A tleap script that builds the chain and sets N, CA, C and O, in Angstrom:
source leaprc.protein.ff14SB
mol = sequence {
  NMET SER LEU ARG VAL ARG PRO LYS MET LEU
  VAL GLY ILE VAL VAL VAL LEU VAL LEU SER
  LEU ALA VAL VAL ALA ASN ALA GLN LEU GLY
  GLY VAL THR GLY ALA GLU ALA VAL GLY VAL
  GLY GLU ALA GLN LEU GLY ALA PRO PHE VAL
  TYR GLY MET ASP GLY PRO ASP ALA PHE SER
  CYS SER GLY LEU MET ARG TYR ILE LEU ARG
  THR THR GLY VAL ASP ALA ASP ALA PRO TRP
  VAL PRO GLU GLU TYR LEU ASN ARG TYR ALA
  PRO VAL ALA PRO GLU ASN LEU GLN PRO GLY
  ASP ILE VAL ILE TYR PRO ASP TRP ALA THR
  MET TYR ALA GLY ASN GLY MET LEU LEU ASN
  ALA ASN ALA LEU THR GLY THR VAL THR GLU
  THR PRO MET GLU TYR ALA GLY GLU PRO VAL
  GLY ILE ALA ARG PRO CTYR
}
set mol.1.N position { 146.933 64.880 85.485 }
set mol.1.CA position { 147.494 64.704 86.784 }
set mol.1.C position { 146.167 64.700 87.700 }
set mol.1.O position { 145.352 65.623 87.689 }
set mol.2.N position { 146.062 63.575 88.469 }
set mol.2.CA position { 144.893 63.445 89.450 }
set mol.2.C position { 145.312 63.811 90.827 }
set mol.2.O position { 146.424 63.581 91.304 }
set mol.3.N position { 144.303 64.412 91.434 }
set mol.3.CA position { 144.510 64.747 92.941 }
set mol.3.C position { 143.999 63.636 93.753 }
set mol.3.O position { 142.946 63.042 93.518 }
set mol.4.N position { 144.811 63.386 94.736 }
set mol.4.CA position { 144.306 62.362 95.802 }
set mol.4.C position { 144.058 63.057 97.097 }
set mol.4.O position { 144.883 63.751 97.691 }
set mol.5.N position { 142.754 62.783 97.499 }
set mol.5.CA position { 142.268 63.268 98.787 }
set mol.5.C position { 142.575 62.282 99.914 }
set mol.5.O position { 142.323 61.087 99.758 }
set mol.6.N position { 143.061 62.701 100.933 }
set mol.6.CA position { 143.180 61.721 102.111 }
set mol.6.C position { 141.958 61.705 102.876 }
set mol.6.O position { 141.419 62.768 103.184 }
set mol.7.N position { 141.465 60.564 103.216 }
set mol.7.CA position { 140.210 60.389 103.948 }
set mol.7.C position { 140.143 61.194 105.336 }
set mol.7.O position { 139.123 61.778 105.701 }
set mol.8.N position { 141.313 61.163 106.055 }
set mol.8.CA position { 141.333 61.895 107.284 }
set mol.8.C position { 141.228 63.397 107.043 }
set mol.8.O position { 140.560 64.091 107.809 }
set mol.9.N position { 141.814 63.872 106.086 }
set mol.9.CA position { 141.782 65.376 105.725 }
set mol.9.C position { 140.241 65.721 105.363 }
set mol.9.O position { 139.687 66.729 105.803 }
set mol.10.N position { 139.636 64.822 104.552 }
set mol.10.CA position { 138.324 65.047 104.091 }
set mol.10.C position { 137.321 65.096 105.265 }
set mol.10.O position { 136.462 65.976 105.309 }
set mol.11.N position { 137.436 64.151 106.208 }
set mol.11.CA position { 136.636 64.046 107.379 }
set mol.11.C position { 136.861 65.337 108.176 }
set mol.11.O position { 135.876 65.925 108.624 }
set mol.12.N position { 138.096 65.813 108.381 }
set mol.12.CA position { 138.435 66.979 109.107 }
set mol.12.C position { 137.786 68.203 108.535 }
set mol.12.O position { 137.359 69.056 109.314 }
set mol.13.N position { 137.671 68.365 107.194 }
set mol.13.CA position { 137.049 69.474 106.542 }
set mol.13.C position { 135.561 69.444 106.776 }
set mol.13.O position { 134.917 70.458 107.048 }
set mol.14.N position { 135.044 68.248 106.661 }
set mol.14.CA position { 133.474 68.145 106.869 }
set mol.14.C position { 133.150 68.561 108.299 }
set mol.14.O position { 132.241 69.353 108.544 }
set mol.15.N position { 133.932 67.995 109.256 }
set mol.15.CA position { 133.749 68.376 110.762 }
set mol.15.C position { 133.816 69.888 110.892 }
set mol.15.O position { 132.927 70.468 111.517 }
set mol.16.N position { 134.710 70.485 110.399 }
set mol.16.CA position { 134.917 71.972 110.483 }
set mol.16.C position { 133.756 72.706 109.900 }
set mol.16.O position { 133.291 73.689 110.477 }
set mol.17.N position { 133.281 72.267 108.795 }
set mol.17.CA position { 132.058 72.896 108.077 }
set mol.17.C position { 130.834 72.776 108.866 }
set mol.17.O position { 130.071 73.729 109.024 }
set mol.18.N position { 130.618 71.504 109.411 }
set mol.18.CA position { 129.384 71.217 110.223 }
set mol.18.C position { 129.489 72.185 111.448 }
set mol.18.O position { 128.524 72.885 111.752 }
set mol.19.N position { 130.648 72.223 112.145 }
set mol.19.CA position { 130.735 72.956 113.434 }
set mol.19.C position { 130.475 74.444 113.027 }
set mol.19.O position { 129.741 75.139 113.730 }
set mol.20.N position { 131.037 74.916 111.960 }
set mol.20.CA position { 130.872 76.347 111.532 }
set mol.20.C position { 129.432 76.630 111.323 }
set mol.20.O position { 128.949 77.660 111.792 }
set mol.21.N position { 128.704 75.774 110.642 }
set mol.21.CA position { 127.219 76.037 110.429 }
set mol.21.C position { 126.575 76.013 111.710 }
set mol.21.O position { 125.689 76.845 111.905 }
set mol.22.N position { 126.895 75.140 112.680 }
set mol.22.CA position { 126.127 75.194 113.934 }
set mol.22.C position { 126.369 76.443 114.798 }
set mol.22.O position { 125.496 76.935 115.514 }
set mol.23.N position { 127.639 76.927 114.676 }
set mol.23.CA position { 127.873 78.156 115.307 }
set mol.23.C position { 127.101 79.358 114.715 }
set mol.23.O position { 126.550 80.196 115.430 }
set mol.24.N position { 127.097 79.388 113.390 }
set mol.24.CA position { 126.310 80.496 112.706 }
set mol.24.C position { 124.802 80.322 113.051 }
set mol.24.O position { 124.129 81.296 113.389 }
set mol.25.N position { 124.324 79.177 112.970 }
set mol.25.CA position { 122.827 78.962 113.260 }
set mol.25.C position { 122.547 79.402 114.727 }
set mol.25.O position { 121.551 80.082 114.976 }
set mol.26.N position { 123.381 79.037 115.659 }
set mol.26.CA position { 123.266 79.486 117.054 }
set mol.26.C position { 123.248 80.955 117.232 }
set mol.26.O position { 122.441 81.509 117.979 }
set mol.27.N position { 124.242 81.650 116.465 }
set mol.27.CA position { 124.257 83.141 116.546 }
set mol.27.C position { 123.093 83.740 116.013 }
set mol.27.O position { 122.597 84.721 116.567 }
set mol.28.N position { 122.554 83.184 114.870 }
set mol.28.CA position { 121.340 83.824 114.214 }
set mol.28.C position { 120.082 83.735 115.232 }
set mol.28.O position { 119.219 84.612 115.235 }
set mol.29.N position { 120.043 82.668 116.056 }
set mol.29.CA position { 119.000 82.443 116.985 }
set mol.29.C position { 119.180 83.240 118.237 }
set mol.29.O position { 118.294 83.206 119.092 }
set mol.30.N position { 120.252 83.950 118.410 }
set mol.30.CA position { 120.630 84.638 119.565 }
set mol.30.C position { 121.206 83.828 120.621 }
set mol.30.O position { 121.564 84.323 121.689 }
set mol.31.N position { 121.308 82.540 120.335 }
set mol.31.CA position { 121.941 81.611 121.198 }
set mol.31.C position { 121.285 81.414 122.601 }
set mol.31.O position { 121.891 81.019 123.598 }
set mol.32.N position { 119.961 81.746 122.541 }
set mol.32.CA position { 119.241 81.670 123.757 }
set mol.32.C position { 118.033 80.702 123.742 }
set mol.32.O position { 117.323 80.635 122.739 }
set mol.33.N position { 117.810 80.011 124.756 }
set mol.33.CA position { 116.584 79.156 124.845 }
set mol.33.C position { 115.407 79.908 125.484 }
set mol.33.O position { 115.625 80.888 126.196 }
set mol.34.N position { 114.273 79.505 125.264 }
set mol.34.CA position { 113.150 80.057 126.009 }
set mol.34.C position { 113.295 79.961 127.446 }
set mol.34.O position { 112.921 80.892 128.159 }
set mol.35.N position { 113.857 78.808 127.977 }
set mol.35.CA position { 114.067 78.719 129.415 }
set mol.35.C position { 114.960 79.751 129.970 }
set mol.35.O position { 114.729 80.290 131.052 }
set mol.36.N position { 116.046 80.045 129.185 }
set mol.36.CA position { 116.956 81.122 129.636 }
set mol.36.C position { 116.244 82.466 129.661 }
set mol.36.O position { 116.471 83.270 130.564 }
set mol.37.N position { 115.409 82.709 128.707 }
set mol.37.CA position { 114.731 84.014 128.723 }
set mol.37.C position { 113.798 84.028 129.951 }
set mol.37.O position { 113.761 85.048 130.639 }
set mol.38.N position { 113.058 82.980 130.260 }
set mol.38.CA position { 112.308 82.976 131.371 }
set mol.38.C position { 113.115 83.294 132.664 }
set mol.38.O position { 112.669 84.031 133.543 }
set mol.39.N position { 114.270 82.719 132.719 }
set mol.39.CA position { 115.179 83.031 133.919 }
set mol.39.C position { 115.460 84.529 133.982 }
set mol.39.O position { 115.419 85.090 135.077 }
set mol.40.N position { 115.753 85.237 132.825 }
set mol.40.CA position { 116.010 86.606 132.858 }
set mol.40.C position { 114.811 87.319 133.377 }
set mol.40.O position { 114.968 88.212 134.210 }
set mol.41.N position { 113.633 86.997 132.952 }
set mol.41.CA position { 112.408 87.566 133.426 }
set mol.41.C position { 112.046 87.254 134.929 }
set mol.41.O position { 111.542 88.100 135.669 }
set mol.42.N position { 112.315 86.102 135.276 }
set mol.42.CA position { 112.148 85.740 136.757 }
set mol.42.C position { 113.010 86.418 137.745 }
set mol.42.O position { 112.685 86.519 138.928 }
set mol.43.N position { 114.162 86.904 137.234 }
set mol.43.CA position { 115.055 87.623 138.027 }
set mol.43.C position { 114.473 89.110 138.389 }
set mol.43.O position { 114.970 89.849 139.239 }
set mol.44.N position { 113.381 89.397 137.625 }
set mol.44.CA position { 112.737 90.607 137.901 }
set mol.44.C position { 111.548 90.511 138.774 }
set mol.44.O position { 110.911 91.520 139.080 }
set mol.45.N position { 111.242 89.374 139.166 }
set mol.45.CA position { 110.093 89.161 140.001 }
set mol.45.C position { 109.991 90.121 141.239 }
set mol.45.O position { 110.966 90.219 141.985 }
set mol.46.N position { 108.905 90.795 141.468 }
set mol.46.CA position { 108.817 91.780 142.533 }
set mol.46.C position { 109.094 93.169 142.178 }
set mol.46.O position { 108.826 94.087 142.953 }
set mol.47.N position { 109.672 93.367 140.923 }
set mol.47.CA position { 109.972 94.773 140.427 }
set mol.47.C position { 108.645 95.418 140.256 }
set mol.47.O position { 107.642 94.774 139.948 }
set mol.48.N position { 108.655 96.820 140.480 }
set mol.48.CA position { 107.379 97.521 140.215 }
set mol.48.C position { 106.848 97.541 138.798 }
set mol.48.O position { 107.628 97.498 137.846 }
set mol.49.N position { 105.505 97.606 138.634 }
set mol.49.CA position { 104.836 97.780 137.412 }
set mol.49.C position { 104.714 99.401 137.328 }
set mol.49.O position { 104.266 100.088 138.245 }
set mol.50.N position { 105.159 99.875 136.150 }
set mol.50.CA position { 105.038 101.312 135.812 }
set mol.50.C position { 104.762 101.402 134.271 }
set mol.50.O position { 105.582 100.948 133.473 }
set mol.51.N position { 103.701 101.942 133.900 }
set mol.51.CA position { 103.361 102.048 132.492 }
set mol.51.C position { 104.493 102.703 131.649 }
set mol.51.O position { 104.989 103.762 132.033 }
set mol.52.N position { 104.889 102.125 130.568 }
set mol.52.CA position { 105.739 102.673 129.591 }
set mol.52.C position { 107.263 102.496 130.047 }
set mol.52.O position { 108.157 103.151 129.510 }
set mol.53.N position { 107.495 101.620 131.017 }
set mol.53.CA position { 108.927 101.336 131.375 }
set mol.53.C position { 109.385 100.021 130.941 }
set mol.53.O position { 108.647 99.039 131.026 }
set mol.54.N position { 110.658 99.957 130.447 }
set mol.54.CA position { 111.174 98.680 130.030 }
set mol.54.C position { 112.567 98.372 130.753 }
set mol.54.O position { 113.584 98.010 130.162 }
set mol.55.N position { 112.452 98.561 132.039 }
set mol.55.CA position { 113.621 98.238 132.921 }
set mol.55.C position { 114.677 99.310 132.920 }
set mol.55.O position { 114.619 100.295 132.184 }
set mol.56.N position { 115.653 99.072 133.783 }
set mol.56.CA position { 115.837 97.778 134.493 }
set mol.56.C position { 115.170 97.806 135.770 }
set mol.56.O position { 115.090 96.752 136.400 }
set mol.57.N position { 114.662 98.905 136.254 }
set mol.57.CA position { 114.069 98.987 137.675 }
set mol.57.C position { 112.581 98.848 137.785 }
set mol.57.O position { 112.068 98.532 138.859 }
set mol.58.N position { 111.857 99.078 136.681 }
set mol.58.CA position { 110.374 99.024 136.609 }
set mol.58.C position { 109.980 98.608 135.250 }
set mol.58.O position { 110.715 98.815 134.285 }
set mol.59.N position { 108.826 98.022 135.155 }
set mol.59.CA position { 108.337 97.411 133.845 }
set mol.59.C position { 106.914 97.604 133.627 }
set mol.59.O position { 106.142 97.602 134.586 }
set mol.60.N position { 106.489 97.779 132.371 }
set mol.60.CA position { 105.069 97.580 131.936 }
set mol.60.C position { 104.982 96.189 131.389 }
set mol.60.O position { 105.968 95.457 131.477 }
set mol.61.N position { 103.916 95.786 130.850 }
set mol.61.CA position { 103.859 94.466 130.373 }
set mol.61.C position { 104.689 94.212 129.211 }
set mol.61.O position { 105.433 93.234 129.139 }
set mol.62.N position { 104.558 95.152 128.235 }
set mol.62.CA position { 105.457 95.020 126.996 }
set mol.62.C position { 106.877 95.353 127.329 }
set mol.62.O position { 107.801 94.782 126.749 }
set mol.63.N position { 107.081 96.287 128.272 }
set mol.63.CA position { 108.444 96.631 128.754 }
set mol.63.C position { 109.109 95.449 129.187 }
set mol.63.O position { 110.261 95.257 128.796 }
set mol.64.N position { 108.518 94.580 129.982 }
set mol.64.CA position { 109.213 93.400 130.511 }
set mol.64.C position { 109.640 92.487 129.319 }
set mol.64.O position { 110.767 91.999 129.242 }
set mol.65.N position { 108.698 92.301 128.434 }
set mol.65.CA position { 109.024 91.553 127.177 }
set mol.65.C position { 110.231 92.078 126.502 }
set mol.65.O position { 111.174 91.358 126.172 }
set mol.66.N position { 110.169 93.411 126.299 }
set mol.66.CA position { 111.291 94.141 125.550 }
set mol.66.C position { 112.606 93.925 126.341 }
set mol.66.O position { 113.648 93.670 125.738 }
set mol.67.N position { 112.560 94.027 127.682 }
set mol.67.CA position { 113.739 93.893 128.538 }
set mol.67.C position { 114.361 92.517 128.256 }
set mol.67.O position { 115.556 92.379 127.995 }
set mol.68.N position { 113.466 91.495 128.324 }
set mol.68.CA position { 114.025 90.095 128.266 }
set mol.68.C position { 114.537 89.888 126.911 }
set mol.68.O position { 115.586 89.255 126.794 }
set mol.69.N position { 113.908 90.360 125.815 }
set mol.69.CA position { 114.377 90.178 124.413 }
set mol.69.C position { 115.741 90.898 124.172 }
set mol.69.O position { 116.654 90.391 123.521 }
set mol.70.N position { 115.791 92.101 124.747 }
set mol.70.CA position { 116.945 92.879 124.614 }
set mol.70.C position { 118.167 92.338 125.382 }
set mol.70.O position { 119.286 92.293 124.870 }
set mol.71.N position { 117.893 91.926 126.647 }
set mol.71.CA position { 118.897 91.314 127.482 }
set mol.71.C position { 119.476 90.037 126.926 }
set mol.71.O position { 120.671 89.771 127.055 }
set mol.72.N position { 118.636 89.264 126.318 }
set mol.72.CA position { 119.071 87.947 125.782 }
set mol.72.C position { 119.703 88.133 124.387 }
set mol.72.O position { 120.293 87.205 123.835 }
set mol.73.N position { 119.575 89.269 123.868 }
set mol.73.CA position { 120.170 89.515 122.484 }
set mol.73.C position { 119.268 89.085 121.387 }
set mol.73.O position { 119.737 89.043 120.250 }
set mol.74.N position { 118.046 88.765 121.592 }
set mol.74.CA position { 117.120 88.284 120.601 }
set mol.74.C position { 116.556 89.390 119.759 }
set mol.74.O position { 116.394 89.208 118.552 }
set mol.75.N position { 116.243 90.548 120.343 }
set mol.75.CA position { 115.674 91.625 119.606 }
set mol.75.C position { 115.891 92.962 120.420 }
set mol.75.O position { 115.324 93.137 121.499 }
set mol.76.N position { 116.709 93.867 119.876 }
set mol.76.CA position { 117.089 95.083 120.621 }
set mol.76.C position { 116.022 95.978 120.558 }
set mol.76.O position { 115.993 96.880 121.395 }
set mol.77.N position { 115.098 95.894 119.680 }
set mol.77.CA position { 113.936 96.795 119.460 }
set mol.77.C position { 112.488 96.172 119.424 }
set mol.77.O position { 111.659 96.483 118.569 }
set mol.78.N position { 112.269 95.285 120.409 }
set mol.78.CA position { 110.993 94.495 120.417 }
set mol.78.C position { 109.820 95.449 120.541 }
set mol.78.O position { 109.986 96.540 121.088 }
set mol.79.N position { 108.647 95.085 120.059 }
set mol.79.CA position { 107.483 95.972 120.072 }
set mol.79.C position { 107.055 96.481 121.452 }
set mol.79.O position { 107.282 95.862 122.491 }
set mol.80.N position { 106.427 97.638 121.385 }
set mol.80.CA position { 105.814 98.212 122.550 }
set mol.80.C position { 104.323 97.718 122.629 }
set mol.80.O position { 103.783 97.485 123.710 }
set mol.81.N position { 103.683 97.570 121.395 }
set mol.81.CA position { 102.300 97.161 121.398 }
set mol.81.C position { 102.179 95.651 121.457 }
set mol.81.O position { 102.758 94.946 120.631 }
set mol.82.N position { 101.437 95.155 122.419 }
set mol.82.CA position { 101.379 93.632 122.678 }
set mol.82.C position { 101.110 92.892 121.424 }
set mol.82.O position { 101.819 91.929 121.131 }
set mol.83.N position { 100.092 93.292 120.628 }
set mol.83.CA position { 99.638 92.482 119.488 }
set mol.83.C position { 100.662 92.514 118.353 }
set mol.83.O position { 100.562 91.729 117.410 }
set mol.84.N position { 101.633 93.401 118.433 }
set mol.84.CA position { 102.721 93.424 117.394 }
set mol.84.C position { 103.669 92.209 117.458 }
set mol.84.O position { 104.316 91.810 116.490 }
set mol.85.N position { 103.691 91.648 118.716 }
set mol.85.CA position { 104.571 90.409 118.823 }
set mol.85.C position { 104.075 89.317 117.947 }
set mol.85.O position { 104.861 88.489 117.485 }
set mol.86.N position { 102.768 89.282 117.695 }
set mol.86.CA position { 102.197 88.222 116.853 }
set mol.86.C position { 102.646 88.371 115.332 }
set mol.86.O position { 102.708 87.395 114.585 }
set mol.87.N position { 102.937 89.598 114.954 }
set mol.87.CA position { 103.310 89.774 113.626 }
set mol.87.C position { 104.845 89.676 113.443 }
set mol.87.O position { 105.295 89.452 112.319 }
set mol.88.N position { 105.607 89.826 114.436 }
set mol.88.CA position { 107.066 89.895 114.381 }
set mol.88.C position { 107.702 88.507 114.473 }
set mol.88.O position { 108.700 88.225 113.810 }
set mol.89.N position { 107.117 87.654 115.296 }
set mol.89.CA position { 107.686 86.379 115.575 }
set mol.89.C position { 106.845 85.206 115.149 }
set mol.89.O position { 105.659 85.373 114.865 }
set mol.90.N position { 107.434 83.995 115.095 }
set mol.90.CA position { 106.765 82.793 114.609 }
set mol.90.C position { 105.546 82.460 115.472 }
set mol.90.O position { 105.633 82.396 116.698 }
set mol.91.N position { 104.384 82.244 114.786 }
set mol.91.CA position { 103.138 81.893 115.500 }
set mol.91.C position { 103.341 80.439 116.185 }
set mol.91.O position { 104.053 79.576 115.672 }
set mol.92.N position { 102.677 80.273 117.329 }
set mol.92.CA position { 102.679 79.015 117.990 }
set mol.92.C position { 101.194 78.636 118.345 }
set mol.92.O position { 100.397 79.449 118.815 }
set mol.93.N position { 100.899 77.309 118.071 }
set mol.93.CA position { 99.652 76.817 118.444 }
set mol.93.C position { 99.616 76.520 119.894 }
set mol.93.O position { 100.596 76.057 120.477 }
set mol.94.N position { 98.445 76.793 120.504 }
set mol.94.CA position { 98.374 76.579 121.997 }
set mol.94.C position { 98.836 75.292 122.530 }
set mol.94.O position { 99.396 75.220 123.624 }
set mol.95.N position { 98.603 74.226 121.746 }
set mol.95.CA position { 99.126 72.882 122.132 }
set mol.95.C position { 100.582 72.759 122.078 }
set mol.95.O position { 101.117 71.830 122.683 }
set mol.96.N position { 101.302 73.631 121.394 }
set mol.96.CA position { 102.755 73.524 121.335 }
set mol.96.C position { 103.413 74.669 122.225 }
set mol.96.O position { 104.566 75.027 121.985 }
set mol.97.N position { 102.724 75.202 123.183 }
set mol.97.CA position { 103.270 76.136 124.069 }
set mol.97.C position { 104.534 75.744 124.790 }
set mol.97.O position { 104.555 74.625 125.304 }
set mol.98.N position { 105.551 76.495 124.890 }
set mol.98.CA position { 106.794 76.243 125.553 }
set mol.98.C position { 107.259 77.349 126.367 }
set mol.98.O position { 106.922 78.488 126.046 }
set mol.99.N position { 108.005 77.148 127.400 }
set mol.99.CA position { 108.585 78.257 128.214 }
set mol.99.C position { 109.367 79.184 127.260 }
set mol.99.O position { 110.155 78.743 126.424 }
set mol.100.N position { 109.108 80.466 127.430 }
set mol.100.CA position { 109.776 81.588 126.617 }
set mol.100.C position { 108.841 82.071 125.515 }
set mol.100.O position { 109.130 83.062 124.844 }
set mol.101.N position { 107.726 81.377 125.327 }
set mol.101.CA position { 106.851 81.820 124.301 }
set mol.101.C position { 106.068 83.089 124.793 }
set mol.101.O position { 105.726 83.164 125.973 }
set mol.102.N position { 105.802 84.020 123.953 }
set mol.102.CA position { 105.086 85.213 124.433 }
set mol.102.C position { 103.617 84.962 124.184 }
set mol.102.O position { 103.194 84.647 123.072 }
set mol.103.N position { 102.862 85.108 125.233 }
set mol.103.CA position { 101.412 84.880 125.078 }
set mol.103.C position { 100.765 86.304 125.157 }
set mol.103.O position { 101.026 87.096 126.062 }
set mol.104.N position { 99.927 86.551 124.163 }
set mol.104.CA position { 99.339 87.865 124.058 }
set mol.104.C position { 97.832 87.741 124.465 }
set mol.104.O position { 97.111 86.840 124.036 }
set mol.105.N position { 97.422 88.695 125.306 }
set mol.105.CA position { 96.034 88.894 125.668 }
set mol.105.C position { 95.609 90.305 125.130 }
set mol.105.O position { 96.502 91.042 124.712 }
set mol.106.N position { 94.393 90.702 125.115 }
set mol.106.CA position { 94.101 92.040 124.731 }
set mol.106.C position { 94.780 93.014 125.522 }
set mol.106.O position { 94.564 93.064 126.733 }
set mol.107.N position { 95.668 93.879 124.900 }
set mol.107.CA position { 96.507 94.849 125.520 }
set mol.107.C position { 97.333 94.390 126.679 }
set mol.107.O position { 97.562 95.120 127.644 }
set mol.108.N position { 97.793 93.114 126.560 }
set mol.108.CA position { 98.613 92.587 127.622 }
set mol.108.C position { 99.586 91.553 127.135 }
set mol.108.O position { 99.140 90.562 126.557 }
set mol.109.N position { 100.908 91.700 127.323 }
set mol.109.CA position { 101.937 90.801 126.909 }
set mol.109.C position { 102.521 90.054 128.071 }
set mol.109.O position { 102.939 90.644 129.067 }
set mol.110.N position { 102.548 88.699 127.929 }
set mol.110.CA position { 103.125 87.852 128.954 }
set mol.110.C position { 104.114 86.789 128.380 }
set mol.110.O position { 104.198 86.603 127.166 }
set mol.111.N position { 104.780 86.172 129.190 }
set mol.111.CA position { 105.674 85.097 128.749 }
set mol.111.C position { 105.341 83.797 129.486 }
set mol.111.O position { 105.212 83.779 130.710 }
set mol.112.N position { 105.207 82.726 128.731 }
set mol.112.CA position { 104.887 81.429 129.357 }
set mol.112.C position { 106.163 81.021 130.070 }
set mol.112.O position { 107.256 80.976 129.506 }
set mol.113.N position { 105.950 80.721 131.377 }
set mol.113.CA position { 107.050 80.315 132.302 }
set mol.113.C position { 107.099 78.720 132.510 }
set mol.113.O position { 108.050 78.176 133.071 }
set mol.114.N position { 106.106 78.096 132.060 }
set mol.114.CA position { 106.051 76.713 132.261 }
set mol.114.C position { 105.012 76.353 133.324 }
set mol.114.O position { 104.572 77.223 134.075 }
set mol.115.N position { 104.637 75.146 133.390 }
set mol.115.CA position { 103.636 74.572 134.500 }
set mol.115.C position { 102.464 75.443 134.614 }
set mol.115.O position { 101.991 75.714 135.718 }
set mol.116.N position { 101.922 75.941 133.401 }
set mol.116.CA position { 100.666 76.739 133.388 }
set mol.116.C position { 100.782 78.142 134.006 }
set mol.116.O position { 99.775 78.755 134.359 }
set mol.117.N position { 102.049 78.652 134.135 }
set mol.117.CA position { 102.202 79.982 134.682 }
set mol.117.C position { 102.703 80.982 133.680 }
set mol.117.O position { 103.469 80.646 132.777 }
set mol.118.N position { 102.271 82.207 133.838 }
set mol.118.CA position { 102.582 83.306 132.874 }
set mol.118.C position { 103.487 84.332 133.746 }
set mol.118.O position { 103.104 84.800 134.818 }
set mol.119.N position { 104.677 84.606 133.174 }
set mol.119.CA position { 105.489 85.671 133.679 }
set mol.119.C position { 105.023 86.992 133.163 }
set mol.119.O position { 104.865 87.138 131.951 }
set mol.120.N position { 104.788 87.983 134.017 }
set mol.120.CA position { 104.214 89.281 133.518 }
set mol.120.C position { 104.394 90.426 134.527 }
set mol.120.O position { 104.446 90.240 135.743 }
set mol.121.N position { 104.482 91.603 133.938 }
set mol.121.CA position { 104.370 92.817 134.663 }
set mol.121.C position { 102.870 93.139 134.859 }
set mol.121.O position { 102.164 93.432 133.894 }
set mol.122.N position { 102.418 93.084 136.060 }
set mol.122.CA position { 100.927 93.036 136.325 }
set mol.122.C position { 100.419 94.295 136.876 }
set mol.122.O position { 100.823 94.632 137.989 }
set mol.123.N position { 99.587 95.034 136.244 }
set mol.123.CA position { 99.068 96.331 136.706 }
set mol.123.C position { 98.204 96.093 137.918 }
set mol.123.O position { 98.139 96.970 138.780 }
set mol.124.N position { 97.525 94.945 138.042 }
set mol.124.CA position { 96.691 94.728 139.192 }
set mol.124.C position { 97.440 94.476 140.448 }
set mol.124.O position { 97.030 94.927 141.518 }
set mol.125.N position { 98.553 93.751 140.353 }
set mol.125.CA position { 99.335 93.484 141.625 }
set mol.125.C position { 100.379 94.636 141.761 }
set mol.125.O position { 100.895 94.811 142.865 }
set mol.126.N position { 100.713 95.413 140.733 }
set mol.126.CA position { 101.709 96.430 140.758 }
set mol.126.C position { 103.135 95.965 140.716 }
set mol.126.O position { 104.062 96.720 141.009 }
set mol.127.N position { 103.302 94.749 140.361 }
set mol.127.CA position { 104.658 94.135 140.327 }
set mol.127.C position { 104.837 93.131 139.207 }
set mol.127.O position { 103.885 92.694 138.561 }
set mol.128.N position { 106.067 92.791 139.010 }
set mol.128.CA position { 106.387 91.734 138.086 }
set mol.128.C position { 106.067 90.434 138.782 }
set mol.128.O position { 106.672 90.167 139.820 }
set mol.129.N position { 105.176 89.613 138.300 }
set mol.129.CA position { 104.766 88.405 139.038 }
set mol.129.C position { 104.522 87.236 138.057 }
set mol.129.O position { 104.687 87.376 136.845 }
set mol.130.N position { 104.137 86.118 138.606 }
set mol.130.CA position { 103.742 84.880 137.812 }
set mol.130.C position { 102.268 84.762 138.132 }
set mol.130.O position { 101.819 84.854 139.274 }
set mol.131.N position { 101.552 84.554 137.052 }
set mol.131.CA position { 100.040 84.465 137.203 }
set mol.131.C position { 99.624 83.034 136.551 }
set mol.131.O position { 100.183 82.626 135.533 }
set mol.132.N position { 98.695 82.373 137.151 }
set mol.132.CA position { 98.322 81.063 136.507 }
set mol.132.C position { 97.502 81.483 135.269 }
set mol.132.O position { 96.660 82.381 135.281 }
set mol.133.N position { 97.844 80.729 134.188 }
set mol.133.CA position { 97.299 81.013 132.940 }
set mol.133.C position { 95.805 80.826 132.870 }
set mol.133.O position { 95.142 81.406 132.010 }
set mol.134.N position { 95.292 80.057 133.728 }
set mol.134.CA position { 93.793 79.802 133.829 }
set mol.134.C position { 93.083 80.981 134.208 }
set mol.134.O position { 91.908 81.134 133.873 }
set mol.135.N position { 93.754 81.886 134.932 }
set mol.135.CA position { 93.059 83.183 135.283 }
set mol.135.C position { 93.173 84.357 134.298 }
set mol.135.O position { 92.544 85.402 134.466 }
set mol.136.N position { 93.983 84.148 133.286 }
set mol.136.CA position { 94.234 85.185 132.300 }
set mol.136.C position { 93.194 85.240 131.229 }
set mol.136.O position { 93.078 86.252 130.539 }
set mol.137.N position { 92.426 84.183 131.063 }
set mol.137.CA position { 91.486 84.206 129.967 }
set mol.137.C position { 91.962 83.597 128.600 }
set mol.137.O position { 92.949 82.862 128.590 }
set mol.138.N position { 91.341 83.861 127.553 }
set mol.138.CA position { 91.728 83.316 126.324 }
set mol.138.C position { 92.779 84.178 125.618 }
set mol.138.O position { 92.557 85.379 125.456 }
set mol.139.N position { 93.858 83.640 125.212 }
set mol.139.CA position { 94.900 84.491 124.676 }
set mol.139.C position { 94.415 84.906 123.185 }
set mol.139.O position { 93.664 84.194 122.518 }
set mol.140.N position { 94.939 86.145 122.748 }
set mol.140.CA position { 94.760 86.523 121.360 }
set mol.140.C position { 95.574 85.739 120.381 }
set mol.140.O position { 95.207 85.506 119.229 }
set mol.141.N position { 96.804 85.314 120.959 }
set mol.141.CA position { 97.762 84.612 120.119 }
set mol.141.C position { 99.112 84.313 120.928 }
set mol.141.O position { 99.329 84.804 122.036 }
set mol.142.N position { 99.941 83.511 120.301 }
set mol.142.CA position { 101.144 83.116 120.967 }
set mol.142.C position { 102.263 83.249 119.907 }
set mol.142.O position { 102.076 82.860 118.754 }
set mol.143.N position { 103.366 83.774 120.290 }
set mol.143.CA position { 104.505 83.912 119.351 }
set mol.143.C position { 105.801 83.317 120.015 }
set mol.143.O position { 105.942 83.347 121.238 }
set mol.144.N position { 106.711 82.793 119.199 }
set mol.144.CA position { 107.958 82.314 119.630 }
set mol.144.C position { 109.142 83.116 119.039 }
set mol.144.O position { 109.487 82.988 117.864 }
set mol.145.N position { 109.729 83.925 119.893 }
set mol.145.CA position { 110.929 84.765 119.311 }
set mol.145.C position { 112.226 84.027 119.326 }
set mol.145.O position { 113.206 84.529 118.775 }
set mol.146.N position { 112.298 82.850 119.927 }
set mol.146.CA position { 113.642 82.110 119.980 }
set mol.146.C position { 113.726 81.060 118.900 }
set mol.146.O position { 114.736 80.366 118.791 }
savepdb mol mol.pdb
quit
């Protein structure tokens, strides 16, 4: 006895499988884009810089990154030590920098906001601010958590 598959039913099953895989892939990535992560961070502009704080009212440099990654659902326990971001997330070449990438300088974690600007909790200004990347020096590395 042979089974006969109706083409419409087969197409329907394939569509359901493809959509299911897309939903699973999106959930595994946290469903967040780098631009959305930058938006979460930019909502904190002007908040005070305080060593060892990861929000919601004050931030250190790594604390701001932790807050963004926690709030977006990407990583509930992101690193406190800036250089650890380079071991935890995918490395990025400087020529492939995108908004939402975490740019690490010696003892300083920042997030690329686009247009040559870094989103960061800045000890010099005492607030969460945006800093031109050209003033920050040479990064130790870049990582993409999204």
